[in-house]
Backbone as numpy.savetxt, mean C-alpha at the origin, in Angstrom:
# Nx Ny Nz CAx CAy CAz Cx Cy Cz
-3.85 1.01 21.61 -4.16 1.23 20.16 -4.88 -0.15 19.47
-5.79 0.41 18.68 -6.55 -0.81 18.02 -6.14 -0.58 16.62
-6.32 -2.01 15.91 -5.77 -2.05 14.42 -6.45 -3.13 13.83
-6.82 -3.01 12.41 -7.27 -4.13 11.84 -6.35 -4.06 10.64
-6.15 -5.41 9.92 -5.12 -5.46 8.56 -5.96 -6.03 7.57
-6.05 -5.51 6.74 -6.56 -6.36 5.12 -5.64 -6.55 4.28
-5.54 -7.72 3.59 -4.58 -8.45 2.56 -5.03 -8.40 1.29
-3.92 -8.20 0.41 -4.21 -8.41 -1.00 -2.87 -8.61 -1.68
-2.95 -8.78 -2.82 -1.51 -8.71 -3.62 -1.46 -7.98 -4.94
-0.41 -7.84 -5.39 -0.48 -7.29 -6.71 0.88 -7.62 -7.20
0.72 -7.51 -8.73 1.90 -8.23 -9.69 2.05 -6.85 -10.49
3.61 -6.98 -10.40 4.21 -5.87 -11.46 5.42 -6.24 -12.15
5.90 -5.24 -13.35 7.01 -5.40 -13.79 7.73 -4.08 -13.39
8.98 -4.00 -13.11 9.61 -3.05 -13.18 11.38 -3.14 -13.40
12.06 -2.10 -13.30 13.66 -2.34 -13.23 14.10 -0.95 -12.42
15.28 -1.32 -11.90 16.24 -0.20 -11.23 17.15 0.23 -11.93
17.66 1.66 -11.50 18.82 2.28 -11.88 19.69 2.46 -10.51
21.10 1.80 -11.00 22.18 1.94 -9.87 22.84 0.55 -9.92
23.88 0.62 -9.44 24.87 -0.47 -9.28 24.24 -1.26 -7.95
23.73 -0.81 -7.24 23.31 -1.35 -5.93 22.31 -2.29 -6.08
21.93 -2.07 -7.27 20.53 -3.28 -7.44 20.91 -4.23 -8.20
21.98 -4.51 -8.72 22.76 -5.46 -9.20 21.73 -6.17 -10.39
21.39 -7.28 -10.52 20.48 -7.88 -11.88 19.40 -7.38 -11.91
18.82 -6.84 -10.87 17.48 -6.17 -10.66 17.40 -5.00 -11.69
18.57 -4.31 -12.13 18.37 -3.05 -13.14 17.71 -4.00 -14.23
17.86 -5.10 -14.67 16.96 -5.50 -15.67 15.23 -5.61 -15.71
14.99 -5.59 -16.53 13.08 -5.63 -16.07 12.80 -7.04 -15.97
12.07 -6.91 -14.57 11.89 -8.10 -14.03 10.37 -7.94 -13.26
9.75 -9.10 -13.23 8.73 -8.97 -12.22 8.37 -9.30 -10.82
7.35 -8.84 -10.17 7.36 -8.99 -8.83 5.93 -9.21 -8.46
5.84 -10.01 -7.68 4.51 -10.27 -6.95 4.60 -9.80 -5.36
3.62 -8.98 -5.06 3.79 -8.75 -3.66 2.54 -8.97 -2.82
2.55 -9.42 -1.43 1.35 -9.73 -0.71 1.51 -8.39 0.03
0.21 -7.71 -0.10 -0.07 -6.30 0.47 -0.62 -6.27 1.97
-0.42 -6.00 3.00 -0.97 -5.83 4.14 -1.09 -4.37 4.13
-2.66 -3.92 4.58 -2.85 -2.82 5.07 -3.34 -2.40 6.38
-2.67 -1.89 7.54 -3.04 -2.04 8.77 -3.60 -0.75 9.20
-4.84 -0.25 9.39 -5.67 0.73 10.11 -5.35 1.03 11.35
-5.19 1.94 11.79 -5.15 2.06 13.09 -5.95 3.20 13.80
-6.25 3.19 15.06 -6.89 4.21 15.83 -7.02 4.17 17.30
-7.16 5.02 18.19 -6.75 4.78 19.58 -8.19 4.40 20.46
-9.10 4.87 19.67 -10.62 4.59 20.29 -11.10 3.69 19.13
-12.10 2.81 19.56 -13.22 2.58 18.54 -14.16 3.41 18.24
-14.40 3.53 16.83 -15.64 4.26 16.47 -17.06 3.81 17.11
-18.29 4.85 16.86 -19.34 4.54 17.39 -19.89 3.19 17.35
-19.32 2.49 16.25 -19.92 1.01 15.96 -19.00 0.11 16.61
-17.81 0.49 17.44 -17.23 -0.27 18.06 -15.97 -1.10 17.07
-15.83 -0.73 15.89 -14.80 -1.08 14.88 -13.83 -0.09 14.78
-12.59 -0.37 14.37 -11.45 0.28 13.86 -11.98 1.20 12.28
-12.22 0.41 11.53 -12.87 0.66 10.18 -13.68 -0.59 9.44
-14.73 -0.14 8.50 -15.38 -0.97 7.90 -14.26 -2.02 7.23
-14.31 -3.19 7.64 -13.29 -4.36 7.03 -13.55 -4.17 5.45
-14.88 -4.59 5.14 -15.14 -4.56 3.64 -14.85 -3.44 2.96
-15.02 -2.16 3.37 -14.65 -0.97 2.68 -12.92 -0.92 2.74
-12.28 -1.21 3.84 -10.88 -1.22 3.60 -10.29 -1.99 2.49
-11.14 -3.70 2.40 -10.68 -4.32 1.56 -10.89 -3.81 -0.16
-12.03 -3.34 -0.32 -12.21 -2.68 -1.60 -11.34 -1.64 -1.82
-11.45 -0.82 -0.84 -10.47 0.37 -1.36 -8.69 -0.03 -1.43
-8.40 -0.95 -0.82 -7.05 -1.65 -1.01 -6.87 -2.24 -2.37
-8.09 -2.82 -2.82 -8.14 -3.39 -4.12 -8.22 -2.26 -5.31
-8.85 -1.24 -4.99 -8.95 -0.18 -6.03 -7.46 0.45 -6.24
-6.73 0.63 -5.05 -5.53 1.27 -5.41 -4.67 0.07 -6.17
-4.77 -1.33 -5.58 -3.61 -1.84 -6.27 -4.00 -2.13 -7.67
-5.45 -2.08 -8.23 -5.71 -2.07 -9.32 -5.00 -1.07 -10.45
-4.71 -0.24 -9.72 -3.68 1.08 -10.65 -2.52 0.56 -10.49
-2.25 -0.41 -10.25 -0.41 -0.98 -10.21 -0.36 -2.61 -10.78
-1.59 -3.30 -10.63 -1.51 -4.65 -11.02 -1.35 -4.76 -12.96
-0.43 -5.65 -13.00 -0.20 -6.13 -14.32 0.13 -4.93 -15.09
0.98 -4.05 -14.31 1.66 -3.15 -15.28 3.19 -2.75 -15.03
3.86 -2.24 -16.26 5.27 -2.21 -15.90 5.41 -0.74 -15.57
5.87 -0.94 -14.06 5.65 0.47 -13.73 6.72 1.60 -14.18
7.75 1.20 -14.79 8.93 2.06 -15.88 7.80 2.68 -16.64
6.75 2.12 -17.24 5.90 3.10 -18.53 4.87 3.85 -17.66
4.98 3.78 -16.45 3.69 4.69 -15.82 4.39 5.98 -15.47
3.72 7.17 -16.08 4.09 8.88 -15.96 4.34 9.04 -14.35
3.50 8.41 -13.25 3.70 9.06 -12.16 5.06 8.52 -11.91
5.58 7.38 -12.12 6.91 6.66 -11.70 7.92 6.95 -12.54
7.98 8.01 -13.35 8.91 8.36 -14.39 10.14 9.21 -13.58
11.43 8.45 -14.15 12.52 8.48 -13.19 12.72 8.08 -11.82
11.76 7.23 -11.23 11.90 6.74 -10.07 11.96 5.32 -9.88
13.09 4.98 -8.85 13.29 3.46 -8.54 12.24 3.00 -7.54
11.16 2.26 -8.31 9.73 1.90 -7.67 10.39 0.42 -6.46
11.16 0.84 -5.62 11.39 -0.15 -4.31 10.27 -0.41 -4.06
10.71 -1.45 -3.22 9.24 -1.98 -2.32 9.03 -0.97 -1.34
9.94 -0.25 -0.59 9.75 0.43 0.30 8.81 1.61 -0.53
9.35 2.31 -1.49 8.76 3.26 -2.24 7.26 2.75 -2.47
6.98 1.81 -3.06 5.73 1.40 -3.30 4.79 1.27 -2.01
5.54 0.85 -1.08 4.56 0.74 0.24 4.22 2.25 0.61
5.06 3.09 0.45 4.74 4.60 0.96 3.61 4.96 -0.18
3.64 4.59 -1.43 2.72 5.02 -2.37 1.39 4.61 -2.12
1.03 3.56 -1.78 0.14 2.83 -1.57 -0.67 3.46 -0.26
0.32 3.42 0.77 -0.20 3.98 1.99 -1.07 5.85 1.79
-0.19 6.25 0.89 -0.53 7.80 0.75 -1.85 7.67 -0.13
-2.27 6.79 -1.08 -3.47 6.48 -1.59 -4.66 6.27 -0.93
-4.25 5.27 0.34 -5.25 5.16 1.30 -5.64 6.07 1.99
-4.43 6.99 2.43 -4.83 8.07 3.08 -5.74 8.98 2.75
-5.34 9.17 1.03 -6.13 10.03 0.29 -7.61 9.65 0.56
-7.83 8.14 0.23 -9.45 7.71 0.36 -10.04 7.92 1.96
-9.17 7.79 2.78 -9.76 8.03 4.13 -9.99 9.46 4.28
-9.34 10.50 3.85 -9.64 12.14 3.64 -10.96 12.31 3.10
-11.20 11.26 1.85 -12.30 11.65 0.80 -13.75 11.08 1.49
-13.55 10.34 2.54 -14.83 9.54 2.98 -15.07 8.21 2.53
-14.16 7.60 1.76 -14.12 6.62 0.90 -14.07 5.26 1.54
-13.77 5.49 3.18 -13.88 4.31 4.06 -14.91 4.82 5.04
-15.69 5.64 4.62 -16.75 5.67 5.76 -16.42 7.13 6.63
-17.38 7.74 7.12 -17.26 8.98 7.53 -16.58 8.62 8.93
-16.48 7.76 9.86 -15.98 7.09 10.85 -14.69 6.93 10.87
-14.25 6.53 9.60 -12.88 6.45 9.19 -11.91 7.63 9.35
-12.78 8.83 9.61 -12.08 10.15 9.66 -11.13 9.97 10.95
-11.66 9.10 11.89 -10.79 9.25 13.11 -9.86 8.17 13.22
-9.34 7.42 12.21 -8.14 6.79 12.06 -6.86 7.60 12.32
-6.28 7.07 13.38 -4.73 7.66 13.60 -3.26 7.59 12.57
-3.88 6.13 11.86 -2.52 6.10 11.07 -3.09 4.81 10.27
-2.04 4.53 9.34 -1.99 3.37 8.39 -0.62 3.01 8.11
-0.47 1.69 8.09 0.86 1.25 7.76 0.60 0.33 7.00
1.19 -0.04 5.63 1.37 -0.72 4.58 2.89 -1.53 4.28
2.56 -2.74 4.54 3.60 -3.61 4.27 3.52 -4.30 2.80
4.40 -4.70 2.30 4.76 -5.27 1.10 5.66 -6.49 1.35
5.28 -7.71 1.08 5.90 -8.85 1.32 6.72 -9.23 -0.05
7.74 -9.15 -0.17 8.52 -9.45 -1.60 8.55 -11.24 -1.31
8.84 -11.90 -0.51 8.99 -13.03 -0.18 8.54 -13.60 1.27
9.10 -14.79 1.59 8.73 -15.18 2.78 9.66 -14.91 4.05
10.66 -14.10 3.42 11.93 -13.79 4.12 12.19 -12.39 4.09
11.61 -11.44 3.04 11.65 -10.12 3.05 10.41 -9.39 2.69
10.30 -8.09 3.56 9.18 -7.25 3.50 9.74 -5.84 3.54
8.80 -4.97 3.34 9.31 -3.49 3.63 7.71 -2.66 4.26
7.78 -2.05 5.16 6.53 -1.23 5.35 6.88 0.24 5.48
5.63 0.84 5.49 5.90 2.27 5.47 4.42 2.73 6.38
4.83 3.66 7.48 3.74 4.05 8.53 3.48 5.55 8.14
2.24 5.92 8.36 1.88 7.31 8.11 0.59 7.93 9.12
1.00 8.87 9.85 0.11 9.46 10.58 -0.93 10.07 10.05
-2.03 9.83 10.30 -3.47 10.79 9.97 -3.85 11.87 10.88
């Protein structure tokens, strides 16, 4: 299995519902380092997994939809605890849509998976992986 990973970051505000979240039930900010890993079993005709420049730009475009936003106020997240795990899946799903739409180039349709990891800190992170 071949893979490449591109990295960016996003800053959000949000709160959680439920006692399990303790003080995080109050509105708070979070800065996540975001890794998007693109996978395939064989290299494309150019001997790459995916165009790194396109992957970087598409990740930034997905994150721009979240950056500097209070997620509690975004209609798409109404009634949802926007946990790190949930956000990893949300970002992976958006990137998968971009792959299917050809936004990462025609050869990107040969990708077999995407894994998105959100690093909350140097000691805690969460990932979501999906097959394409």
